[in-house]
C-alpha positions in Angstrom: -13.2 -30.4 -11.4 -10.5 -29.1 -9.0 -9.0 -25.6 -9.2 -5.7 -26.9 -10.7 -7.6 -28.6 -13.5 -9.6 -25.4 -14.2 -6.4 -23.4 -14.5 -4.8 -25.9 -16.9 -7.9 -26.0 -19.1 -8.2 -22.2 -19.0 -4.6 -21.7 -19.9 -5.1 -23.9 -23.0 -8.6 -22.7 -24.1 -9.4 -19.3 -22.6 -12.9 -20.6 -22.4 -15.4 -18.0 -21.0 -17.3 -20.6 -18.9 -14.1 -21.7 -17.2 -13.2 -18.1 -16.6 -16.5 -17.6 -14.8 -15.8 -20.5 -12.6 -12.4 -19.1 -11.7 -13.9 -15.7 -10.9 -16.5 -17.4 -8.7 -13.8 -19.4 -6.9 -11.8 -16.3 -6.1 -14.4 -13.6 -5.6 -14.2 -14.1 -1.8 -10.7 -12.8 -2.0 -12.1 -9.6 -3.5 -14.6 -9.3 -0.7 -11.9 -9.6 2.0 -9.7 -7.0 0.4 -12.5 -4.6 -0.3 -13.9 -5.0 3.2 -10.6 -4.1 4.8 -10.2 -1.0 2.5 -13.8 0.0 3.1 -13.0 0.5 6.8 -11.0 3.5 5.8 -12.6 4.7 2.6 -16.2 4.2 3.6 -16.9 7.9 3.9 -15.7 8.5 0.3 -16.8 5.4 -1.6 -19.5 2.7 -1.4 -18.6 -0.8 -0.5 -20.2 -2.2 -3.7 -18.0 0.2 -5.7 -14.9 -1.2 -4.0 -16.1 -4.7 -4.9 -16.6 -3.7 -8.5 -13.1 -2.2 -8.7 -11.7 -5.3 -7.1 -13.5 -7.7 -9.5 -11.9 -5.8 -12.4 -8.5 -6.5 -10.8 -9.5 -10.1 -10.3 -10.5 -10.5 -14.0 -7.2 -8.8 -15.0 -5.3 -11.3 -12.8 -7.0 -14.3 -14.4 -6.3 -13.0 -17.9 -2.6 -12.3 -17.2 -1.7 -15.1 -14.8 0.9 -17.5 -16.0 0.5 -20.9 -14.4 4.1 -21.8 -15.3 5.5 -19.1 -13.0 6.5 -20.1 -9.5 3.9 -17.9 -7.7 0.6 -18.6 -6.1 -2.4 -17.1 -7.9 -3.7 -15.6 -4.6 -0.5 -13.7 -4.1 -0.5 -12.4 -7.6 -4.2 -11.5 -7.5 -4.0 -9.6 -4.3 -1.5 -7.2 -5.9 -3.8 -6.7 -8.9 -7.0 -6.4 -6.9 -5.5 -3.8 -4.5 -4.0 -2.0 -7.4 -7.3 -1.8 -9.3 -9.1 -0.5 -6.2 -6.3 2.1 -5.5 -6.3 3.2 -9.2 -10.0 3.8 -9.2 -10.1 5.6 -5.9 -7.4 7.9 -7.2 -9.6 8.7 -10.2 -12.2 10.0 -7.8 -9.7 12.7 -6.8 -11.5 13.5 -3.5 -8.2 14.6 -1.8 -7.9 18.4 -1.8 -4.9 19.9 -3.5 -4.1 21.9 -0.4 -3.7 18.6 1.6 -1.6 17.1 -1.1 0.7 20.2 -1.0 0.9 20.1 2.8 1.8 16.4 2.7 4.6 17.2 0.2 5.8 20.1 2.3 6.1 17.8 5.4 7.8 15.1 3.4 10.4 17.7 2.2 10.9 19.1 5.7 11.5 15.6 7.1 14.0 14.8 4.3 15.9 18.1 4.8 16.1 17.6 8.6 17.2 14.0 8.3 20.1 15.1 6.0 21.0 17.9 8.3 20.7 16.2 11.7 21.6 12.6 10.7 18.6 11.2 12.5 14.8 11.2 12.4 13.4 14.7 13.4 10.9 15.3 16.1 7.5 16.8 15.4 8.7 20.0 17.1 11.7 20.2 14.7 9.6 19.5 11.7 7.1 22.3 12.7 10.0 24.7 13.3 11.5 23.9 9.9 8.1 24.6 8.2 7.5 27.7 10.2 4.3 26.5 11.8 3.0 25.6 15.3 3.5 22.0 16.4 -0.2 21.8 17.0 -0.9 22.7 13.4 1.5 20.0 12.3 -0.4 17.4 14.3 -3.7 18.6 12.7 -2.2 18.2 9.2 -0.9 14.7 10.0 -4.3 13.7 11.3 -6.0 15.1 8.1 -3.5 13.1 6.0 -4.7 9.9 7.6 -7.0 8.8 4.8 -4.7 10.2 2.2 -1.9 8.0 3.4 -4.1 5.0 4.4 -3.1 2.9 1.4 0.3 4.4 0.8 2.5 1.5 1.9 0.2 -0.8 0.0 0.7 1.4 -3.1 4.4 1.1 -2.7 4.2 -2.7 -2.4 1.8 -2.8 -5.3 4.1 -0.9 -7.5 7.1 -3.1 -6.7 5.0 -6.3 -6.8 3.5 -5.3 -10.1 7.0 -4.9 -11.5 7.8 -8.4 -10.3 4.8 -10.0 -11.9 5.2 -8.2 -15.2 8.8 -9.3 -15.6 9.4 -11.5 -18.6 12.4 -13.4 -17.1 12.1 -13.6 -13.4 14.4 -16.7 -13.3 17.4 -14.9 -14.7 20.2 -14.2 -12.2 19.9 -10.4 -12.8 16.1 -10.4 -12.0 16.5 -12.6 -8.9 19.3 -10.3 -7.6 17.2 -7.1 -8.3 14.2 -8.5 -6.6 16.1 -9.5 -3.5 17.7 -6.0 -3.3 14.3 -4.3 -3.5 13.0 -6.5 -0.8 16.0 -5.6 1.4 15.4 -1.9 0.7 11.8 -2.2 1.9 12.9 -4.0 5.0 15.6 -1.5 5.8 13.3 1.4 5.2 10.9 0.1 7.9 13.9 -0.4 10.2 14.7 3.3 10.2 11.4 4.1 11.8 11.3 4.7 15.6 9.7 2.1 17.9 6.2 3.6 17.8 6.2 4.0 14.0 7.3 0.5 13.4 4.7 -0.8 15.8 1.9 1.1 14.1 3.1 -0.1 10.6 3.3 -3.7 11.9 -0.1 -3.7 13.6 -1.9 -1.9 10.7 -0.4 -3.6 7.6 0.6 -7.0 9.0 -1.8 -7.7 11.9 -4.5 -5.7 10.0 -5.8 -3.9 13.1 -7.8 -0.7 12.9 -6.7 2.7 14.3 -9.0 2.1 17.3 -7.6 -1.3 18.0 -4.0 -0.1 17.6 -4.8 2.8 20.0 -6.0 0.3 22.6 -2.8 -1.7 22.3 -0.6 1.3 22.5 -2.8 3.3 25.0 -3.0 6.2 22.6 -5.9 8.0 20.9 -7.0 7.2 17.4 -5.9 10.7 16.4 -2.4 10.1 17.7 -2.2 6.8 15.9 -3.1 8.5 12.6 -0.4 11.1 13.2 2.2 8.4 13.8 1.1 6.5 10.7 1.2 9.6 8.5 4.7 10.6 9.6 5.9 7.0 9.2 4.6 6.8 5.6 6.3 10.1 4.7 9.6 8.9 6.2 9.3 5.6 4.2 8.6 7.5 1.0 11.7 9.6 1.5 13.9 6.6 2.1 12.5 4.7 -0.8 13.0 7.7 -3.1 16.6 7.9 -2.0 17.0 4.3 -3.1 15.4 4.9 -6.5 12.0 3.4 -5.8 9.5 6.2 -6.5 6.9 4.8 -8.9 4.2 4.8 -6.3 4.0 8.6 -5.9 
């Protein structure tokens, strides 16, 4: 029986045996997503745990997927799988409160300076605004690397989850709202400087590691992590200004 037939039968019967076949068919998607996230969370969580969290997301996807909607299951499931992994990692709460506070302080400093200067601030300007040495700012940005590792994915997950939960995506209002949010995400990335955009592109779209990005840009892994952290904070600020803040 092909996958389309399985989906049709499952949508009608909710048969447990068919559900097992669907899970088996898509479990490789969980392994791919968990494997990529393990590259960065490996010191904090076991690979098998990520697989477990991801499978929960896959099962949730199968339970809630509507075959009448004009969306591929793989696209829908990736959002749910990543969301389940992110949610469960958050519950571990291994990020120190002090680091969360420092991240928020930098985010506020960037927002303040952007409003004052009308442009993106340099690291030296951010450090001065915060009353710390630039070297200390670099250290904080490096420490924030793992903290911010999945931040853009969380933003996309939050927006994507909104889309998939909508009861009337085909209405003109929903189509317009979806297109506007996508435009905001695109414009938010465009405000980044050349190095920040390149890091975001290589990490999230080309799926390169920090080491590989460093080789491409001829920079250290530490420097790449700093650029990534600063880019994420700038994106958060811009999205919050546009009213998209459910990811925080």
